[in-house]
C-alpha positions as CSV (number, residue, x, y, z in Angstrom):
1,X,17.3,-56.5,21.0
2,X,17.9,-59.7,19.0
3,X,15.3,-62.4,18.3
4,X,16.1,-65.9,17.2
5,X,14.3,-67.2,14.2
6,X,12.5,-70.6,14.5
7,X,13.8,-71.5,11.0
8,X,16.9,-73.6,10.7
9,X,19.4,-71.5,8.8
10,X,23.0,-71.2,7.9
11,X,23.2,-67.3,7.8
12,X,23.8,-65.5,11.2
13,X,23.9,-61.8,11.7
14,X,26.1,-60.9,14.7
15,X,26.9,-57.2,15.3
16,X,26.5,-54.6,18.0
17,X,26.3,-51.9,15.3
18,X,22.6,-51.1,15.2
19,X,22.8,-49.3,11.8
20,X,24.6,-52.3,10.2
21,X,22.2,-54.7,11.9
22,X,19.1,-52.8,10.7
23,X,20.3,-52.5,7.1
24,X,21.6,-56.1,6.7
25,X,18.5,-57.6,8.2
26,X,16.4,-55.4,5.9
27,X,18.3,-56.7,2.9
28,X,18.0,-60.3,4.0
29,X,14.2,-59.9,4.6
30,X,13.7,-58.2,1.2
31,X,15.3,-61.3,-0.4
32,X,13.3,-63.7,1.6
33,X,16.5,-65.3,3.0
34,X,16.4,-67.4,6.1
35,X,18.7,-66.1,8.9
36,X,19.2,-65.9,12.6
37,X,20.5,-62.9,14.7
38,X,22.6,-63.2,17.8
39,X,24.6,-60.9,20.1
40,X,28.3,-60.7,19.3
41,X,30.2,-63.2,21.4
42,X,27.2,-65.6,21.8
43,X,27.8,-69.2,20.6
44,X,26.9,-69.7,16.9
45,X,24.2,-72.1,16.1
46,X,25.6,-75.5,15.0
47,X,24.4,-75.2,11.4
48,X,26.1,-71.8,10.8
49,X,28.0,-71.4,7.5
50,X,28.1,-67.7,7.0
51,X,28.3,-64.9,9.6
52,X,27.6,-61.3,8.7
53,X,29.2,-58.8,11.1
54,X,30.3,-55.2,11.1
55,X,33.8,-54.1,10.3
56,X,36.1,-54.6,13.3
57,X,33.9,-57.2,15.0
58,X,35.1,-60.2,13.0
59,X,38.0,-61.0,15.4
60,X,35.4,-62.1,18.0
61,X,34.4,-64.9,15.7
62,X,36.9,-67.7,15.9
63,X,34.9,-70.6,14.6
64,X,35.4,-72.2,11.1
65,X,32.8,-70.2,9.2
66,X,32.7,-67.8,6.3
67,X,32.8,-64.2,7.7
68,X,31.4,-61.3,5.8
69,X,32.1,-57.8,7.1
70,X,29.3,-55.3,6.4
71,X,29.2,-51.5,6.6
72,X,26.1,-49.2,6.8
73,X,27.2,-47.8,3.4
74,X,27.3,-51.2,1.7
75,X,24.8,-53.6,3.3
76,X,23.5,-55.0,0.0
77,X,27.0,-56.0,-1.1
78,X,27.6,-57.9,2.1
79,X,24.3,-59.8,1.7
80,X,25.2,-60.6,-1.9
81,X,28.6,-62.0,-0.8
82,X,27.0,-64.2,1.8
83,X,24.4,-65.5,-0.6
84,X,27.0,-66.1,-3.3
85,X,29.1,-68.1,-0.9
86,X,26.1,-70.3,0.0
87,X,25.3,-70.8,-3.7
88,X,28.8,-72.0,-4.3
89,X,28.5,-74.6,-1.5
90,X,25.0,-75.8,-2.2
91,X,25.2,-77.0,-5.8
92,X,23.8,-75.6,-9.0
93,X,21.8,-72.4,-8.8
94,X,18.3,-73.0,-10.1
95,X,15.7,-70.2,-10.5
96,X,12.0,-71.3,-10.5
97,X,9.5,-68.9,-12.0
98,X,5.7,-69.2,-11.8
99,X,4.7,-66.8,-14.6
100,X,1.8,-64.4,-14.5
101,X,1.3,-60.6,-14.2
102,X,3.3,-60.7,-10.9
103,X,5.4,-63.9,-11.2
104,X,6.6,-65.8,-8.2
105,X,10.4,-66.3,-8.3
106,X,12.5,-68.7,-6.1
107,X,16.3,-69.0,-6.2
108,X,17.6,-72.4,-5.0
109,X,21.2,-73.6,-4.5
110,X,20.8,-77.3,-4.5
111,X,17.8,-78.0,-2.2
112,X,18.3,-74.7,-0.3
113,X,16.0,-71.8,-0.9
114,X,18.3,-68.7,-1.1
115,X,15.8,-66.0,-1.9
116,X,12.3,-65.5,-3.1
117,X,10.5,-62.6,-4.8
118,X,7.2,-61.5,-6.4
119,X,7.5,-58.7,-8.9
120,X,5.9,-57.3,-12.0
121,X,6.6,-59.3,-15.2
122,X,8.7,-56.5,-16.7
123,X,11.1,-56.7,-13.8
124,X,11.7,-60.5,-14.0
125,X,14.6,-60.7,-16.5
126,X,16.8,-58.1,-14.7
127,X,16.1,-59.6,-11.3
128,X,17.0,-63.1,-12.6
129,X,20.3,-61.9,-14.1
130,X,21.2,-60.2,-10.8
131,X,20.5,-63.4,-8.9
132,X,22.6,-65.7,-11.1
133,X,25.5,-63.3,-12.0
134,X,27.9,-65.1,-9.7
135,X,26.6,-68.6,-10.4
136,X,28.4,-71.3,-12.4
137,X,26.1,-72.7,-15.1
138,X,22.8,-71.4,-13.6
139,X,19.4,-72.8,-14.8
140,X,16.0,-71.2,-15.0
141,X,12.9,-73.3,-14.9
142,X,9.6,-71.6,-15.8
143,X,6.1,-73.0,-15.6
144,X,4.1,-73.5,-18.8
145,X,1.1,-71.5,-17.6
146,X,0.4,-67.8,-18.3
147,X,1.8,-68.4,-21.7
148,X,1.9,-64.8,-22.9
149,X,3.9,-63.5,-19.8
150,X,6.0,-66.7,-19.8
151,X,7.0,-66.3,-23.4
152,X,8.1,-62.7,-22.8
153,X,10.3,-63.8,-19.9
154,X,11.8,-66.7,-22.0
155,X,12.6,-64.3,-24.9
156,X,14.3,-61.8,-22.6
157,X,16.5,-64.5,-20.9
158,X,18.4,-65.4,-24.1
159,X,21.7,-65.6,-22.2
160,X,20.6,-68.2,-19.6
161,X,19.7,-71.9,-20.0
162,X,15.9,-72.1,-19.6
163,X,13.6,-75.2,-19.2
164,X,9.9,-75.2,-19.7
165,X,8.2,-77.1,-16.9
166,X,4.7,-78.7,-16.6
167,X,3.4,-76.6,-13.7
168,X,0.3,-78.8,-13.1
169,X,-0.1,-79.3,-9.3
170,X,2.7,-77.0,-8.4
171,X,0.6,-74.5,-6.5
172,X,0.0,-75.9,-3.0
173,X,-3.1,-75.6,-0.8
174,X,-2.7,-72.4,1.3
175,X,-3.9,-72.5,4.9
176,X,-4.9,-69.7,7.2
177,X,-2.4,-66.8,7.2
178,X,-0.6,-68.0,4.0
179,X,-2.6,-65.9,1.5
180,X,-0.4,-64.4,-1.2
181,X,2.3,-67.0,-0.9
182,X,1.0,-69.3,-3.6
183,X,3.0,-68.0,-6.5
184,X,6.3,-68.1,-4.7
185,X,5.7,-71.6,-3.3
186,X,4.7,-72.7,-6.8
187,X,8.0,-71.2,-8.1
188,X,9.9,-73.4,-5.5
189,X,8.1,-76.5,-6.8
190,X,8.8,-75.5,-10.4
191,X,12.5,-75.1,-9.6
192,X,12.6,-78.7,-8.4
193,X,10.9,-80.3,-11.5
194,X,13.0,-81.2,-14.6
195,X,11.7,-79.6,-17.7
196,X,12.4,-79.3,-21.4
197,X,15.2,-77.0,-22.5
198,X,13.8,-74.2,-24.7
199,X,15.3,-71.2,-26.5
200,X,12.0,-69.4,-27.3
201,X,8.3,-69.8,-27.2
202,X,6.3,-68.4,-30.1
203,X,2.8,-67.6,-29.0
204,X,-0.1,-66.4,-31.1
205,X,-2.5,-64.5,-28.8
206,X,-6.1,-65.8,-28.7
207,X,-9.1,-63.6,-29.4
208,X,-10.0,-63.5,-25.7
209,X,-6.5,-62.4,-24.8
210,X,-6.6,-59.6,-27.3
211,X,-10.0,-58.5,-26.1
212,X,-8.7,-58.4,-22.5
213,X,-5.8,-56.2,-23.4
214,X,-8.0,-53.8,-25.4
215,X,-10.3,-53.6,-22.3
216,X,-7.4,-52.8,-20.1
217,X,-6.2,-50.1,-22.5
218,X,-9.7,-48.4,-22.3
219,X,-9.5,-48.5,-18.5
220,X,-6.0,-47.0,-18.4
221,X,-6.4,-44.4,-21.1
222,X,-7.3,-40.9,-19.8
223,X,-9.6,-40.5,-22.8
224,X,-11.1,-44.0,-22.5
225,X,-9.5,-44.9,-25.8
226,X,-9.4,-48.5,-26.9
227,X,-6.3,-49.6,-28.8
228,X,-6.5,-51.4,-32.1
229,X,-6.3,-55.2,-32.3
230,X,-2.9,-55.0,-34.0
231,X,-1.5,-52.9,-31.1
232,X,-3.1,-55.3,-28.7
233,X,-1.3,-58.2,-30.4
234,X,2.0,-56.4,-30.1
235,X,1.4,-55.9,-26.4
236,X,0.6,-59.6,-26.0
237,X,3.8,-60.7,-27.6
238,X,5.9,-58.2,-25.7
239,X,6.8,-55.8,-28.5
240,X,5.1,-52.9,-26.7
241,X,4.0,-52.1,-23.1
242,X,0.4,-51.2,-22.7
243,X,1.3,-47.6,-22.0
244,X,3.4,-47.5,-25.2
245,X,0.5,-48.9,-27.2
246,X,-1.9,-46.3,-25.8
247,X,0.5,-43.5,-26.7
248,X,1.0,-44.9,-30.2
249,X,-2.7,-45.2,-30.7
250,X,-3.2,-41.6,-29.6
251,X,-0.5,-40.4,-32.1
252,X,-2.2,-42.3,-34.9
253,X,-5.6,-40.8,-34.2
């Protein structure tokens, strides 16, 4: 039933409750967290710091570890508690972001990677806030590429300390089977590079960037409409989404 991960980890899932096991493991996988699963009563790996188990099974764990009791109704909360505990032990929480249309995001506690994501640019601010809400003095480091998307993220994270990082050389070579991991691995590297603290990033879109946005509006519009250059500029700086710009252009026509 259980399979041991080959990755050294400090999170262990130990429960005979299949529903809790399934839901907790799903949450951990969704967050990209490293973990191991064992049968209840089996010896814990020597590097265990947190054990997630079901309610009523914690009395079988008598080692000096942090125990989180999970239920099938609240698996996410249990995973959040486990990760928050690790963050508190590992040092400052640092979020690395490799910007783009689907930015790679890595959350580190000290040198430990706690979670990793790749989401649409519009989802980044909310995700980052959720990941750092329990952290003391968290830091966000964002690469200086993809400047339009990066500036939108920086402007939205006005309540978190943000550093702009030179992302040159942060994307590693990807071997066979690693396709699609580049942005997330770059985010890990960005998180580990000291940058320049920044409160905002004013960007004036280039002619080519505006042309690209206008072309995308024509592709997405049911009537093959092309938005104006002014609407394209507002999309570029984050004042409007592309769909909002298309709707506004339609109303003006």
